[in-house]
C-alpha positions as CSV (number, residue, x, y, z in Angstrom):
1,X,-24.1,-18.1,1.7
2,X,-22.3,-21.3,2.5
3,X,-19.0,-19.6,2.2
4,X,-20.2,-17.1,4.9
5,X,-21.6,-19.7,7.3
6,X,-18.5,-21.9,7.1
7,X,-16.1,-19.8,9.2
8,X,-18.9,-18.9,11.6
9,X,-19.7,-22.5,12.3
10,X,-16.1,-23.5,12.8
11,X,-15.7,-20.6,15.2
12,X,-18.8,-21.5,17.2
13,X,-17.6,-25.2,17.2
14,X,-14.2,-24.1,18.5
15,X,-15.8,-22.1,21.3
16,X,-18.1,-25.0,22.2
17,X,-15.1,-27.4,22.5
18,X,-13.2,-24.9,24.7
19,X,-16.2,-24.2,26.9
20,X,-17.1,-27.9,27.0
21,X,-13.8,-28.6,28.9
22,X,-12.1,-30.6,26.2
23,X,-8.8,-31.5,28.0
24,X,-5.5,-32.2,26.2
25,X,-3.6,-35.0,27.8
26,X,0.1,-35.0,28.3
27,X,2.3,-37.7,30.0
28,X,5.9,-37.5,31.3
29,X,8.1,-39.9,33.3
30,X,9.0,-39.1,36.9
31,X,12.2,-37.0,37.2
32,X,12.0,-35.6,33.7
33,X,11.6,-32.0,32.6
34,X,8.5,-31.0,30.5
35,X,7.4,-27.8,28.6
36,X,3.7,-27.4,28.1
37,X,2.5,-25.0,25.4
38,X,-0.9,-23.4,25.6
39,X,-3.2,-25.0,22.9
40,X,-5.0,-21.7,22.3
41,X,-2.3,-19.0,22.0
42,X,1.4,-18.8,21.4
43,X,2.2,-15.5,22.8
44,X,4.0,-13.9,25.8
45,X,0.9,-12.7,27.5
46,X,-0.3,-16.1,28.7
47,X,-1.4,-16.9,32.2
48,X,-1.3,-20.4,33.7
49,X,-3.3,-21.7,36.6
50,X,-3.2,-25.2,38.3
51,X,-6.6,-26.3,39.3
52,X,-7.0,-26.7,43.1
53,X,-4.4,-24.1,43.9
54,X,-4.8,-20.4,45.2
55,X,-3.7,-17.5,43.1
56,X,-0.6,-16.9,45.3
57,X,0.6,-20.5,44.6
58,X,0.0,-20.1,40.8
59,X,2.3,-17.0,40.8
60,X,5.2,-19.3,41.6
61,X,4.8,-21.2,38.4
62,X,7.8,-21.1,35.9
63,X,6.8,-19.5,32.6
64,X,8.9,-19.2,29.5
65,X,9.2,-16.2,27.2
66,X,6.8,-17.8,24.6
67,X,4.2,-18.3,27.2
68,X,4.9,-22.0,27.7
69,X,4.8,-23.7,31.2
70,X,8.0,-25.2,32.3
71,X,8.2,-28.0,35.0
72,X,11.6,-29.3,36.1
73,X,12.1,-32.8,37.4
74,X,8.5,-33.6,37.9
75,X,7.3,-35.8,40.6
76,X,3.9,-37.5,41.3
77,X,2.6,-34.4,43.0
78,X,2.9,-32.6,39.6
79,X,0.1,-34.6,38.1
80,X,-2.8,-32.1,37.8
81,X,-5.0,-30.2,35.3
82,X,-3.5,-26.9,34.2
83,X,-5.4,-24.2,32.4
84,X,-4.1,-21.3,30.3
85,X,-5.6,-18.2,28.7
86,X,-4.6,-14.6,27.7
87,X,-4.1,-12.1,30.5
88,X,-6.9,-9.6,30.9
89,X,-9.0,-11.4,28.3
90,X,-12.7,-10.4,28.7
91,X,-13.9,-13.5,26.8
92,X,-12.3,-15.8,29.4
93,X,-11.4,-18.4,26.8
94,X,-9.2,-20.9,28.4
95,X,-7.6,-24.2,27.4
96,X,-6.9,-27.2,29.8
97,X,-4.1,-29.6,29.9
98,X,-4.1,-32.8,32.0
99,X,-0.6,-33.7,33.0
100,X,0.0,-37.3,34.1
101,X,3.4,-38.2,35.7
102,X,4.3,-41.9,35.0
103,X,5.7,-43.6,38.0
104,X,6.7,-47.1,39.3
105,X,3.6,-49.1,40.5
106,X,1.8,-48.2,43.6
107,X,2.1,-50.5,46.7
108,X,0.1,-53.7,46.4
109,X,-2.8,-54.6,48.6
110,X,-1.6,-58.0,50.1
111,X,-3.2,-60.6,52.3
112,X,-2.1,-64.0,53.6
113,X,-4.1,-67.3,54.1
114,X,-1.7,-69.8,55.9
115,X,-2.5,-73.5,56.6
116,X,-0.3,-76.0,58.4
117,X,2.6,-76.2,55.9
118,X,1.3,-74.0,53.1
119,X,0.6,-70.3,52.7
120,X,-1.4,-68.6,50.1
121,X,-0.3,-65.0,49.3
122,X,-3.0,-62.9,47.5
123,X,-2.7,-59.4,46.2
124,X,-4.5,-56.6,44.3
125,X,-2.9,-54.0,42.1
126,X,-3.5,-50.5,43.4
127,X,-2.1,-48.7,40.4
128,X,0.2,-49.5,37.5
129,X,1.9,-46.1,37.5
130,X,1.2,-45.5,33.8
131,X,3.1,-48.4,32.4
132,X,2.1,-52.1,32.2
133,X,3.4,-54.2,35.0
134,X,6.2,-56.5,33.9
135,X,6.2,-59.0,36.8
136,X,5.8,-59.5,40.6
137,X,8.4,-60.7,43.0
138,X,7.7,-62.4,46.3
139,X,9.9,-63.6,49.2
140,X,9.6,-65.0,52.7
141,X,11.7,-65.7,55.9
142,X,11.2,-66.6,59.5
143,X,9.5,-63.6,61.3
144,X,11.6,-61.5,63.7
145,X,14.8,-62.9,62.3
146,X,17.5,-61.3,60.3
147,X,18.0,-64.3,58.2
148,X,18.2,-64.1,54.4
149,X,15.1,-63.8,52.2
150,X,14.0,-67.0,50.5
151,X,12.7,-66.4,46.9
152,X,9.3,-67.8,46.1
153,X,9.1,-69.7,42.9
154,X,8.8,-68.6,40.2
155,X,11.2,-65.6,40.8
156,X,9.3,-63.5,38.3
157,X,5.6,-64.0,38.7
158,X,3.6,-63.3,35.5
159,X,1.7,-59.8,35.5
160,X,-1.7,-61.6,35.2
161,X,-1.2,-63.6,38.5
162,X,-2.9,-62.5,41.7
163,X,-1.7,-65.2,44.0
164,X,1.1,-67.6,44.7
165,X,1.6,-70.5,47.1
166,X,4.5,-71.1,49.5
167,X,5.2,-74.8,50.4
168,X,7.2,-76.7,53.0
169,X,6.5,-74.4,55.9
170,X,6.7,-75.4,59.6
171,X,3.4,-75.7,61.5
172,X,2.6,-73.2,64.2
173,X,5.4,-70.8,63.0
174,X,5.2,-67.2,62.2
175,X,6.7,-66.0,58.8
176,X,7.4,-62.7,57.1
177,X,6.4,-62.3,53.5
178,X,7.2,-59.4,51.1
179,X,6.1,-58.7,47.6
180,X,6.3,-55.9,45.0
181,X,5.5,-55.2,41.4
182,X,7.8,-53.9,38.6
183,X,7.2,-51.8,35.4
184,X,9.7,-50.2,33.1
185,X,10.3,-47.4,35.5
186,X,11.2,-49.6,38.5
187,X,9.6,-51.5,41.3
188,X,6.8,-50.5,43.6
189,X,7.3,-49.9,47.4
190,X,7.8,-53.3,49.1
191,X,4.9,-54.5,51.1
192,X,5.6,-56.7,54.2
193,X,3.0,-58.9,55.9
194,X,3.1,-61.5,58.6
195,X,1.3,-64.9,58.8
196,X,1.4,-67.7,61.3
197,X,0.9,-71.3,60.1
198,X,-1.7,-73.5,61.9
199,X,-0.9,-76.2,64.4
200,X,-0.5,-79.8,63.2
201,X,-3.0,-81.9,65.4
202,X,-2.0,-85.4,66.5
203,X,-4.2,-88.3,65.4
204,X,-6.3,-88.4,68.6
205,X,-6.9,-84.7,68.6
206,X,-7.7,-84.7,64.9
207,X,-10.2,-87.5,65.4
208,X,-11.8,-85.5,68.3
209,X,-12.1,-82.5,65.9
210,X,-13.7,-84.6,63.3
211,X,-16.1,-86.1,65.7
212,X,-17.2,-82.8,67.1
213,X,-21.0,-82.5,67.0
214,X,-21.5,-86.2,66.3
215,X,-23.7,-86.5,69.4
216,X,-26.0,-84.0,68.0
217,X,-26.4,-85.8,64.7
218,X,-29.9,-87.0,64.0
219,X,-29.7,-90.8,63.2
220,X,-33.0,-90.5,61.1
221,X,-31.0,-88.8,58.4
222,X,-28.6,-91.6,58.4
223,X,-31.3,-94.2,58.1
224,X,-32.8,-92.3,55.2
225,X,-29.5,-92.1,53.4
226,X,-28.9,-95.9,53.9
227,X,-32.5,-96.6,52.6
228,X,-31.8,-94.6,49.5
229,X,-28.5,-96.4,48.8
230,X,-30.1,-99.8,49.4
231,X,-33.0,-99.0,47.2
232,X,-30.7,-97.9,44.4
233,X,-28.7,-101.2,44.7
234,X,-31.9,-103.3,44.6
235,X,-33.2,-101.5,41.5
236,X,-29.7,-102.0,39.7
237,X,-29.8,-105.7,40.6
238,X,-33.3,-106.1,39.2
239,X,-32.4,-104.3,36.0
240,X,-29.4,-106.4,35.5
241,X,-31.2,-109.6,36.0
242,X,-33.9,-108.5,33.5
243,X,-31.3,-107.7,30.8
244,X,-29.6,-111.1,31.3
245,X,-32.9,-113.0,31.1
246,X,-33.9,-111.2,27.9
247,X,-30.5,-111.9,26.3
248,X,-30.6,-115.6,27.2
249,X,-34.2,-115.9,25.8
250,X,-33.3,-114.2,22.5
251,X,-30.3,-116.5,22.0
252,X,-32.4,-119.6,22.6
253,X,-35.1,-118.6,20.0
254,X,-32.4,-117.9,17.4
255,X,-30.8,-121.4,18.0
256,X,-34.3,-123.1,17.5
257,X,-34.8,-121.2,14.3
258,X,-31.5,-122.4,12.9
259,X,-32.4,-126.0,13.7
260,X,-35.8,-125.7,12.0
261,X,-34.1,-124.2,8.9
262,X,-31.5,-127.1,8.7
263,X,-34.0,-130.0,8.8
264,X,-35.5,-129.4,5.2
265,X,-32.0,-129.2,3.8
266,X,-31.1,-132.6,5.3
267,X,-34.2,-134.2,3.9
268,X,-33.7,-132.8,0.4
269,X,-29.9,-133.6,0.2
270,X,-29.4,-137.1,-1.2
271,X,-26.1,-137.3,0.4
272,X,-27.8,-137.8,3.8
273,X,-29.6,-141.0,2.7
274,X,-27.1,-143.1,4.5
275,X,-25.0,-146.1,3.4
276,X,-27.2,-148.9,4.7
277,X,-27.0,-152.2,2.6
278,X,-30.0,-153.5,0.6
279,X,-31.1,-157.1,0.1
280,X,-29.6,-158.6,-3.0
281,X,-31.9,-159.3,-5.9
282,X,-32.0,-162.3,-8.2
283,X,-28.7,-161.3,-9.8
284,X,-27.0,-160.9,-6.4
285,X,-27.0,-157.1,-6.7
286,X,-27.4,-155.2,-3.4
287,X,-26.5,-151.6,-4.6
288,X,-29.0,-148.8,-5.3
289,X,-29.5,-148.2,-9.0
290,X,-28.5,-144.8,-10.4
291,X,-30.6,-143.2,-13.2
292,X,-28.6,-141.7,-15.9
293,X,-31.4,-140.5,-18.0
294,X,-35.1,-141.1,-18.4
295,X,-34.8,-144.5,-20.2
296,X,-31.7,-146.2,-18.8
297,X,-30.9,-147.4,-15.2
298,X,-27.5,-148.7,-14.2
299,X,-26.0,-149.7,-11.0
300,X,-22.5,-150.1,-9.8
301,X,-22.4,-153.9,-10.4
302,X,-23.2,-153.5,-14.1
303,X,-20.3,-150.9,-14.4
304,X,-17.9,-153.4,-12.8
305,X,-19.0,-156.2,-15.2
306,X,-18.5,-154.0,-18.1
307,X,-15.0,-153.1,-17.0
308,X,-14.1,-156.8,-16.6
309,X,-15.3,-157.5,-20.1
310,X,-13.2,-154.7,-21.6
311,X,-10.1,-156.1,-19.7
312,X,-10.7,-159.6,-21.2
313,X,-10.6,-158.3,-24.7
């Protein structure tokens, strides 16, 4: 059963693809020759039609003996959808081929935005021609003048760019700009546009333009703005003073704590008892006795007397 249904399903699927307008895509460079074979049949009794043309125009198409369609030195107008099928075929099973002729890029859509000494050139790509754009080229010169064109840096603008600036122009002067795109088949038609730079106002006139509408300005808004700025400055001053006061207070408390901690150490340290002289006793000793152990007390005078006795012996 599966062996029987297999070819039937394949045939039905094939018919659905054909009836569903599955189109084979073919591309060719402009000026080249191309031979297109019918995807369905390879026989002599093939009839070709170009969609959008009348039957009389289709008769003039060049067919080869094997039923293939031959186009010589194609141009952009040959880009179209071609269909083929057997002559006098009652099933009307046809195949479609979409032919695309690759060309240089289409003309760019260009606009100019000039200022006093700078002009901004903007453009949009209207078609790559079938190949990626390699670069753009832009030039300029004085309008209505046969002077040589001045290249705009960089000479080869990257394909992702859509604008370029021209510097060092003269105010209130009309310039002519031209730009084109390039792909591997060549460059697009050159697009020329004109632009006039703006006037350069003197200082008095510039000040007058800047002050236009000043008489209509509401001073209340100015007062509100000044109040906001002054309030902000006051808050910042208060905050700064508060931080400085807290920092000074913390420093004073820390110093007092250090002094309190040092006082017990001074009291407990015998080295701070001072070197004041005592009244001499009955033996004329005025030095503080030093306890060597629990039973014996010596002073400095006794040690000196012992030393003298040793020297005598």
